[in-house]
C-alpha positions as CSV (number, residue, x, y, z in Angstrom):
1,X,-91.8,25.9,-32.2
2,X,-92.5,23.1,-29.8
3,X,-94.4,19.9,-30.3
4,X,-96.9,18.5,-27.8
5,X,-98.5,15.1,-28.0
6,X,-102.2,15.0,-27.4
7,X,-103.9,11.8,-26.2
8,X,-107.5,11.4,-27.4
9,X,-110.1,8.7,-27.4
10,X,-109.3,8.1,-31.1
11,X,-105.5,8.0,-31.0
12,X,-102.6,10.4,-30.6
13,X,-102.9,13.9,-32.0
14,X,-100.2,16.6,-32.1
15,X,-99.9,20.3,-31.3
16,X,-97.3,22.4,-33.1
17,X,-97.0,25.5,-30.9
18,X,-95.6,28.8,-32.1
19,X,-95.5,31.0,-29.0
20,X,-95.6,34.8,-28.9
21,X,-93.8,36.9,-26.3
22,X,-96.4,38.7,-24.2
23,X,-99.2,36.9,-26.0
24,X,-102.5,38.8,-26.2
25,X,-104.4,35.7,-27.5
26,X,-103.9,32.0,-28.3
27,X,-105.3,30.7,-31.5
28,X,-105.7,27.0,-31.8
29,X,-106.2,25.9,-35.4
30,X,-107.0,22.5,-36.9
31,X,-106.7,21.4,-40.5
32,X,-109.2,20.2,-43.1
33,X,-110.1,16.7,-44.4
34,X,-107.9,17.0,-47.5
35,X,-104.6,18.2,-46.1
36,X,-102.8,18.8,-42.8
37,X,-101.3,21.7,-40.9
38,X,-99.0,22.5,-43.8
39,X,-102.0,24.2,-45.6
40,X,-101.0,27.6,-47.0
41,X,-103.3,29.7,-44.8
42,X,-102.4,27.8,-41.6
43,X,-98.7,28.2,-42.4
44,X,-99.0,31.9,-43.1
45,X,-100.8,32.6,-39.9
46,X,-98.4,30.5,-37.8
47,X,-95.5,32.5,-39.3
48,X,-96.9,36.0,-39.1
49,X,-99.1,36.2,-36.0
50,X,-96.6,35.3,-33.3
51,X,-94.6,38.3,-34.3
52,X,-97.7,40.4,-33.6
53,X,-98.2,38.9,-30.1
54,X,-100.6,36.1,-31.0
55,X,-99.6,32.6,-30.0
56,X,-100.5,29.9,-32.6
57,X,-101.1,26.2,-31.9
58,X,-101.7,24.0,-35.0
59,X,-103.5,20.8,-34.1
60,X,-103.0,17.7,-36.2
61,X,-105.8,15.3,-35.8
62,X,-105.1,11.6,-34.8
63,X,-106.1,10.3,-38.3
64,X,-103.5,12.5,-39.9
65,X,-100.8,11.7,-37.3
66,X,-101.5,8.0,-38.0
67,X,-100.8,8.5,-41.7
68,X,-104.4,7.8,-42.9
69,X,-105.6,9.5,-46.1
70,X,-109.3,9.7,-45.1
71,X,-110.5,11.9,-42.3
72,X,-112.3,10.4,-39.4
73,X,-116.0,11.3,-38.7
74,X,-116.9,14.8,-37.6
75,X,-117.6,13.9,-33.9
76,X,-114.1,12.5,-33.6
77,X,-112.7,15.8,-34.8
78,X,-114.5,17.6,-31.9
79,X,-113.1,15.2,-29.4
80,X,-109.6,15.8,-30.7
81,X,-110.0,19.6,-30.6
82,X,-111.3,19.5,-27.1
83,X,-108.4,17.3,-26.0
84,X,-105.9,19.6,-27.7
85,X,-107.2,22.7,-25.8
86,X,-107.3,20.8,-22.5
87,X,-103.7,19.7,-23.1
88,X,-102.5,23.2,-24.1
89,X,-104.3,25.0,-21.3
90,X,-103.8,28.5,-22.8
91,X,-103.5,31.5,-20.4
92,X,-104.3,34.2,-23.0
93,X,-107.8,34.6,-24.4
94,X,-108.6,31.4,-26.4
95,X,-109.7,31.5,-30.0
96,X,-110.5,28.2,-31.8
97,X,-110.5,27.8,-35.5
98,X,-109.4,25.9,-38.5
99,X,-109.9,25.4,-42.2
100,X,-112.7,23.6,-43.9
101,X,-113.6,20.5,-41.7
102,X,-111.5,22.1,-38.9
103,X,-113.6,25.3,-39.2
104,X,-116.8,23.3,-38.7
105,X,-115.4,21.5,-35.7
106,X,-114.2,24.8,-34.2
107,X,-117.7,26.3,-34.6
108,X,-119.3,23.3,-33.0
109,X,-116.9,23.4,-30.0
110,X,-116.3,27.1,-29.4
111,X,-118.9,27.7,-26.7
112,X,-118.2,24.6,-24.7
113,X,-114.5,25.4,-24.8
114,X,-115.1,28.9,-23.4
115,X,-113.5,30.5,-26.4
116,X,-113.5,34.2,-26.9
117,X,-113.8,33.8,-30.7
118,X,-113.9,31.4,-33.6
119,X,-111.9,31.7,-36.9
120,X,-113.4,29.8,-39.8
121,X,-111.1,29.6,-42.8
122,X,-112.8,28.3,-46.0
123,X,-115.9,27.3,-44.1
124,X,-117.6,24.5,-46.1
125,X,-121.1,25.9,-46.1
126,X,-122.3,22.9,-48.3
127,X,-120.8,20.1,-50.4
128,X,-119.8,21.3,-53.9
129,X,-122.9,21.8,-56.0
130,X,-125.3,20.9,-53.1
131,X,-126.4,24.2,-51.6
132,X,-129.5,22.5,-50.2
133,X,-127.2,20.5,-47.8
134,X,-126.4,23.6,-45.8
135,X,-124.2,23.6,-42.7
136,X,-125.1,27.2,-41.8
137,X,-126.5,26.2,-38.4
138,X,-123.0,25.0,-37.3
139,X,-121.6,28.4,-38.2
140,X,-124.4,30.5,-36.7
141,X,-124.5,28.3,-33.6
142,X,-120.9,29.0,-32.6
143,X,-122.1,31.4,-29.9
144,X,-119.0,33.6,-30.0
145,X,-117.7,36.3,-32.3
146,X,-116.8,34.5,-35.6
147,X,-114.7,35.5,-38.6
148,X,-115.1,33.7,-41.9
149,X,-112.3,34.0,-44.4
150,X,-113.6,32.7,-47.7
151,X,-112.3,32.5,-51.2
152,X,-114.4,34.4,-53.8
153,X,-114.8,31.3,-55.9
154,X,-115.1,28.6,-53.2
155,X,-117.4,25.9,-54.6
156,X,-118.2,24.9,-51.0
157,X,-119.6,28.3,-50.1
158,X,-119.5,31.5,-52.2
159,X,-119.3,34.7,-50.1
160,X,-122.8,35.8,-51.2
161,X,-124.3,32.5,-49.9
162,X,-123.5,33.3,-46.2
163,X,-126.2,34.9,-44.0
164,X,-126.5,38.6,-43.8
165,X,-124.4,40.0,-41.0
166,X,-121.7,37.3,-41.2
167,X,-118.3,38.8,-40.4
168,X,-116.7,37.9,-43.7
169,X,-113.3,38.5,-45.2
170,X,-113.2,37.7,-48.9
171,X,-110.0,36.7,-50.8
172,X,-110.5,37.8,-54.4
173,X,-110.5,35.0,-57.0
174,X,-109.4,32.4,-54.4
175,X,-110.7,28.8,-54.3
176,X,-111.4,26.5,-51.3
177,X,-107.7,26.2,-50.6
178,X,-107.4,30.0,-50.8
179,X,-105.3,29.5,-53.9
180,X,-105.5,32.3,-56.4
181,X,-104.9,32.0,-60.2
182,X,-101.6,33.1,-61.7
183,X,-103.2,36.0,-63.5
184,X,-105.7,37.0,-60.8
185,X,-106.0,40.4,-59.0
186,X,-103.6,39.3,-56.3
187,X,-100.5,37.1,-56.2
188,X,-100.5,34.2,-53.8
189,X,-98.3,36.0,-51.3
190,X,-100.6,39.0,-51.5
191,X,-103.6,36.8,-50.9
192,X,-102.0,35.3,-47.8
193,X,-101.0,38.7,-46.6
194,X,-104.7,39.7,-46.9
195,X,-105.7,36.7,-44.8
196,X,-103.2,37.5,-42.1
197,X,-104.2,41.2,-42.0
198,X,-107.9,40.3,-41.8
199,X,-107.4,37.9,-39.0
200,X,-105.1,40.2,-37.0
201,X,-107.6,43.1,-37.3
202,X,-110.4,40.9,-36.2
203,X,-108.5,39.6,-33.2
204,X,-107.6,43.1,-32.1
205,X,-111.2,44.3,-32.5
206,X,-113.1,41.3,-31.1
207,X,-110.8,39.3,-28.9
208,X,-107.8,41.1,-27.4
209,X,-110.0,43.4,-25.3
210,X,-112.1,40.5,-24.0
211,X,-110.0,38.5,-21.6
């Protein structure tokens, strides 16, 4: 892994790059508003996918690098993500993504970044208990092939709430953090394996053949 500083209009961000030999794609992922790049799904992808020929770059937003506990406004996240991609300058087909707030930012930025795809982990379709405050237009407006990986019991967007035709991988019994109950149908390692397999299959199907 190598670390790259990213200068943005809102402070210094950080890329943690996990390169793959003979990379077939580069996946840039940013974190959510409640945690950082150590989130279980981001960690699982950055460990597993480089062994499968996919380079992973985890982007830590400036607010998190600065040690703040409250995320900055959504437009600042977009500025950070765009600066991260410009700094990285990936050669392989680019896929942008993230979890929760990072997924929203990736969907908003995918087209303007020239991405070949968008990965939305735990997309917050609406605030908990407020389905009328839908963010579906951000997701459908990505303009590129998009995979949503969603927990079956995510209070910020149940799988059945997504529009028909959404490319959706559901993690049984998982919550917004893709955490599964101790006595659920899958163990936590099995749930994360499902996430990795779904993302890898989607990348091969939708992205690797589209340089």
